[in-house]
C-alpha positions as CSV (number, residue, x, y, z in Angstrom):
1,M,-95.7,-37.6,-34.8
2,K,-98.8,-37.0,-32.8
3,Y,-96.7,-36.7,-29.6
4,V,-94.5,-33.9,-30.9
5,I,-96.8,-31.0,-30.1
6,P,-97.6,-32.1,-26.5
7,V,-93.9,-32.6,-25.8
8,L,-92.9,-29.3,-27.3
9,L,-95.7,-27.6,-25.4
10,I,-94.6,-29.1,-22.1
11,T,-91.0,-28.1,-22.7
12,M,-92.0,-24.5,-23.5
13,V,-94.2,-24.2,-20.4
14,S,-91.4,-25.6,-18.3
15,L,-88.9,-23.1,-19.6
16,V,-91.3,-20.2,-19.0
17,F,-92.1,-21.5,-15.5
18,A,-88.4,-21.8,-14.7
19,S,-87.7,-18.3,-16.0
20,C,-90.5,-16.8,-13.9
21,K,-89.4,-18.8,-10.8
22,S,-85.8,-17.6,-11.2
23,E,-86.9,-13.9,-11.5
24,K,-89.2,-14.3,-8.4
25,S,-86.4,-15.9,-6.4
26,E,-84.1,-13.0,-6.8
27,P,-84.3,-11.0,-3.6
28,W,-84.8,-7.5,-5.0
29,Q,-85.6,-4.6,-2.7
30,D,-87.1,-1.3,-3.9
31,L,-85.2,1.8,-2.8
32,F,-87.9,4.0,-4.2
33,N,-91.5,3.2,-3.3
34,G,-93.2,5.3,-6.1
35,D,-95.0,7.5,-3.6
36,D,-92.5,9.7,-1.7
37,I,-88.8,10.4,-1.3
38,Q,-88.6,10.1,2.5
39,D,-85.6,7.7,2.2
40,W,-83.7,10.1,0.0
41,E,-82.1,13.5,0.6
42,I,-80.3,16.3,-1.2
43,K,-76.6,16.6,-0.3
44,D,-73.7,18.8,-1.2
45,G,-75.8,21.7,-2.6
46,I,-79.3,22.9,-3.6
47,A,-81.7,21.1,-5.8
48,E,-85.4,20.4,-6.1
49,A,-86.7,16.9,-5.9
50,W,-90.3,15.5,-5.8
51,V,-92.5,12.6,-6.9
52,E,-94.5,12.9,-10.1
53,D,-96.6,10.1,-11.7
54,G,-94.7,7.5,-9.7
55,M,-91.2,8.9,-10.6
56,M,-88.6,10.7,-8.6
57,V,-87.8,14.0,-10.4
58,T,-85.0,16.4,-9.7
59,E,-83.8,19.5,-11.5
60,Q,-80.7,21.7,-11.6
61,I,-80.7,24.9,-9.5
62,D,-77.3,25.2,-7.9
63,S,-74.7,27.0,-10.0
64,L,-71.9,26.6,-7.5
65,N,-72.0,23.1,-6.1
66,F,-72.4,19.5,-7.3
67,P,-75.6,18.3,-5.5
68,Y,-76.7,14.7,-5.2
69,L,-80.0,13.0,-4.5
70,A,-78.7,10.4,-2.1
71,Y,-80.2,7.4,-0.4
72,K,-80.2,7.5,3.4
73,G,-78.0,4.5,4.1
74,E,-74.8,2.8,3.1
75,F,-74.2,-0.5,1.1
76,S,-71.3,-2.8,0.6
77,D,-71.8,-5.6,-2.0
78,Y,-74.9,-5.3,-4.2
79,I,-76.5,-5.5,-7.6
80,L,-78.4,-2.3,-8.5
81,E,-80.9,-1.8,-11.3
82,I,-82.2,1.6,-12.4
83,E,-84.4,3.1,-15.0
84,A,-83.8,6.8,-15.5
85,K,-84.3,9.6,-18.1
86,L,-82.1,12.6,-18.4
87,T,-83.1,15.6,-20.4
88,G,-81.3,18.9,-21.1
89,P,-77.6,19.7,-20.9
90,L,-77.3,18.0,-17.5
91,N,-74.2,15.9,-16.7
92,S,-75.3,13.2,-14.2
93,G,-74.2,9.9,-12.8
94,V,-75.0,7.2,-10.3
95,L,-72.8,7.2,-7.2
96,I,-71.5,3.8,-6.3
97,R,-70.1,3.4,-2.8
98,G,-69.8,7.1,-2.5
99,I,-68.2,8.7,0.6
100,S,-69.9,11.5,2.5
101,D,-67.8,12.1,5.7
102,P,-67.5,15.6,7.2
103,N,-63.9,14.7,8.2
104,I,-62.8,13.9,4.6
105,K,-62.5,16.4,1.8
106,N,-64.5,18.9,3.9
107,G,-67.5,16.7,3.7
108,R,-67.7,16.7,-0.1
109,I,-69.2,13.6,-1.6
110,H,-66.6,11.6,-3.6
111,G,-66.0,8.2,-4.9
112,F,-66.9,5.8,-7.7
113,Q,-69.6,7.1,-10.1
114,M,-71.2,5.6,-13.2
115,E,-71.4,8.5,-15.6
116,I,-74.5,9.4,-17.6
117,D,-73.0,11.4,-20.4
118,Q,-75.4,13.4,-22.6
119,T,-72.5,14.9,-24.6
120,E,-71.2,13.8,-28.0
121,R,-68.5,11.9,-26.2
122,R,-71.1,9.3,-25.1
123,W,-69.2,7.7,-22.2
124,T,-72.3,6.7,-20.3
125,G,-71.6,3.5,-18.3
126,G,-68.0,4.3,-17.6
127,I,-66.7,4.8,-14.1
128,Y,-65.4,8.2,-13.0
129,E,-64.0,8.8,-9.5
130,E,-65.6,12.0,-8.3
131,A,-63.2,14.3,-6.6
132,G,-60.5,11.6,-7.0
133,R,-58.6,9.9,-9.8
134,L,-61.2,11.0,-12.4
135,W,-61.8,8.6,-15.3
136,L,-61.1,4.9,-14.4
137,T,-63.0,3.3,-17.3
138,P,-63.4,5.7,-20.2
139,L,-65.2,4.2,-23.2
140,E,-62.8,5.4,-25.8
141,S,-62.9,3.2,-29.0
142,M,-65.6,0.9,-27.4
143,E,-68.1,1.2,-30.3
144,E,-70.8,-1.1,-28.9
145,A,-70.7,0.6,-25.5
146,L,-70.7,4.1,-27.0
147,A,-73.9,3.2,-28.9
148,A,-75.7,1.8,-25.8
149,Y,-77.1,5.0,-24.3
150,K,-80.3,6.6,-25.7
151,V,-80.0,10.4,-25.4
152,S,-82.9,12.1,-23.6
153,D,-84.8,8.9,-23.3
154,W,-85.4,6.1,-20.8
155,N,-82.3,3.9,-20.1
156,H,-81.9,0.8,-18.1
157,Y,-78.7,0.4,-16.0
158,R,-77.4,-2.7,-14.2
159,I,-74.5,-2.1,-11.8
160,E,-72.8,-4.9,-9.9
161,A,-70.5,-3.9,-7.0
162,I,-69.2,-7.1,-5.4
163,Q,-66.0,-7.1,-3.4
164,D,-63.4,-5.3,-5.6
165,T,-65.3,-5.9,-8.9
166,F,-67.6,-3.6,-10.7
167,K,-69.6,-4.6,-13.7
168,I,-72.0,-2.3,-15.6
169,W,-74.5,-2.8,-18.4
170,V,-76.4,0.0,-20.2
171,N,-79.6,-1.3,-21.9
172,G,-78.1,-4.8,-21.7
173,I,-74.8,-3.8,-23.3
174,P,-71.7,-4.2,-21.2
175,T,-69.8,-1.0,-20.7
176,T,-67.5,-1.5,-17.7
177,H,-65.6,-4.3,-16.0
178,L,-63.4,-2.8,-13.3
179,I,-61.4,-4.3,-10.5
180,D,-60.4,-1.7,-7.9
181,G,-60.4,-2.3,-4.1
182,K,-60.2,1.3,-3.0
183,T,-63.7,1.5,-1.4
184,D,-65.7,-1.4,0.0
185,R,-68.7,0.5,1.3
186,G,-70.6,3.7,0.7
187,I,-73.8,5.5,-0.4
188,I,-75.9,5.4,-3.6
189,G,-77.0,8.6,-5.2
190,F,-77.8,10.5,-8.4
191,Q,-75.6,13.5,-9.3
192,I,-77.5,16.5,-10.3
193,H,-74.4,18.6,-11.1
194,K,-74.1,22.3,-11.0
195,R,-75.9,24.5,-13.6
196,A,-73.8,26.5,-16.0
197,P,-74.8,30.2,-16.4
198,D,-77.3,31.0,-19.2
199,V,-77.9,27.3,-19.9
200,E,-81.3,25.6,-19.8
201,M,-82.2,23.6,-16.7
202,G,-81.5,19.8,-16.9
203,I,-84.1,17.4,-15.4
204,L,-83.5,13.8,-14.2
205,K,-86.4,11.4,-13.8
206,I,-86.1,8.0,-12.1
207,R,-88.9,5.4,-12.2
208,M,-87.1,2.3,-10.8
209,V,-84.4,1.8,-8.3
210,R,-84.0,-1.8,-6.9
211,I,-81.2,-3.6,-5.2
212,I,-80.0,-7.1,-4.2
213,T,-77.9,-7.1,-1.0
214,D,-78.5,-10.6,0.1
215,E,-75.6,-12.7,-1.3
216,P,-75.5,-10.8,-4.6
217,E,-72.6,-12.9,-5.8
218,K,-75.2,-15.7,-6.4
219,Y,-77.0,-13.5,-9.0
220,S,-74.0,-11.9,-10.6
221,K,-73.9,-12.1,-14.4
222,P,-70.8,-12.9,-16.6
223,I,-69.6,-10.0,-18.7
224,S,-67.9,-10.1,-22.1
225,L,-65.4,-7.3,-21.3
226,N,-61.8,-7.7,-20.3
227,S,-61.3,-6.3,-16.8
228,V,-59.5,-3.1,-16.1
229,I,-57.4,-3.7,-13.0
230,I,-56.4,-0.8,-10.7
231,K,-54.5,-1.7,-7.5
C-alpha cells in the first residue's frame, strides 16, 4: 500500500507532461501580434480598426457595403482558432477561404463564412456562403449547437479547413461538419457588415487569432456530427 501514492503521483506527472508536450508540439502561428494590425486591411467598404489593450477592435460605419477586416495573404489547408467578442446588433462572421478577385463578382469578397449570429436564431458556427449559395449548414433543430454561443461575450472558435472538409466548434461544442470542394484556397477575415439606419453601432473585438498550416491533418480532431456533403 505504501507504493500506491508514488505510483499515482508518477502517473499524474507523466500525463501532465505529455499534455504540455503535445500542446507545445503543435505548430501554431499567431496572425495577430497584439501590438498592431499591419498584417490586416479593411476591404470592401469603410470601417475603423485599431489595437486596444492587446486586442484588434473594429466597428461599423459603412451603411452601404459589407466590409471585412482581412488578413493580407491566402491559405489553403489549416486549423484556425479565434477568441472574439461581438457587441451590439452587428452581424459578423469569419471568412474561410474567401475570394477577393477584381475579375470575379466585380471584386466583391465572397465564399465560405462561419457566421457569428447575435440574433434570436442563434446560428453561430454554421457556414454561410457569402454572395453565393447562402446557408450551407444552418443549425436548425441542433439544440446543443444553438446553445453554444454566448451573446455579447467572449467566445472561442475552432475552424478546420482541410482539403474539402470543414469542421467547426464553438466553445468546444461541434456546430458544423461540411464536405464541399468548391474552394481550396482563399483569405481569412472578419465581416463587419453594413450598418442599418438608426441602429446603434456594433463592435467586434478579437484577442487571439492563431493558425496551423504545417500538416494540419496531423492535428485534426474527430467531430461527433454527421457530415453535410455538397458536391
